[in-house]
N, C-alpha and C positions, 0 to 999 in steps of 0.2 A: 903123154900125160896119162893115158889109160894104164900103161904099165906101171908108172909111178904110183897111181892110185891103188892098183892091185897090190903092189909091194907094201903099201901102207895099210892094207887090210880093208880097203873099200871095194865096192862093186860098182865100177864106173859104167856110164852109158854115154856114148858119143853118137848122137843121131846123124851127124855128117858122115860117119864111117859106116853106119848101117843103111840108112835110107838111100844113099847114092849107089848102093849095090843093085837096086831094082827100080829106082825112080830116076828119070832123066832130068838131071840138074840143069841142063841147058834149055829145057822147056819151062817157060815161066809158070804155067799152071802146075806142072809136076813139082817144080822147085817150091812153090807156095804150099803145096800139099805136104812135102817133106818137112818144111819148117814148121807148119802147123802141128804135125804129128809130134815133132820134138818138143814143142811148147806144151802140148798136152801131157807128154810123159814127164816133163819137168815138175808137174804138180806133185809127183811122188818122190822127188829128190829132196835130200836134206840140205844140200848146198850146191852151188854152181861154180865150177872152175872155168876160168877163161884164160886162154893163152893169147896175149896181144902182141907177141914179138914180131909178127908179120903184119900188124895192123888189125883193124876191126872192120869186118865186112858188115853190110846192111843186115844180113841174117844174124850175125853175132850181136849187133846193136839191139835188134828185136829181142833176142834171148836175154840179154842183160836187163832190158827194160821190163820184160815179163817176170824175170826172177825177182826184181825189186817190187813189182806189184804184188807178187806172192809172198813177200817178206822173207825170201830165201837169202841166206848169206851168199855173196858173190866174192869169190877169191880170185884175184887177178894175178896172173903169172906173166912176167915180161920175158923170162927165160924158163925153159923147162930144165929142172935139175937132172943131172945124170943119174940114172937108176940102174940097178942090176937087171940082168936078163936071165936070172936063174929060175 
């Protein structure tokens, strides 16, 4: 989805791809820290894209609820369209 967003001219941010590089997602305290940082960053976003093809995790559910509280548009993708890798 990040590649698709770039191809469409957007500047995507995927906290689950960034924070799990240096936060231990298996540690409940660190997982909560990563989720809370993503929620803070969301305040700067214009819209929130959610891929639900593999289901909705508790963290995703929190993100969707937070986006709605912030009155951010939430765009749901059940499948990710094929995009170019140019």
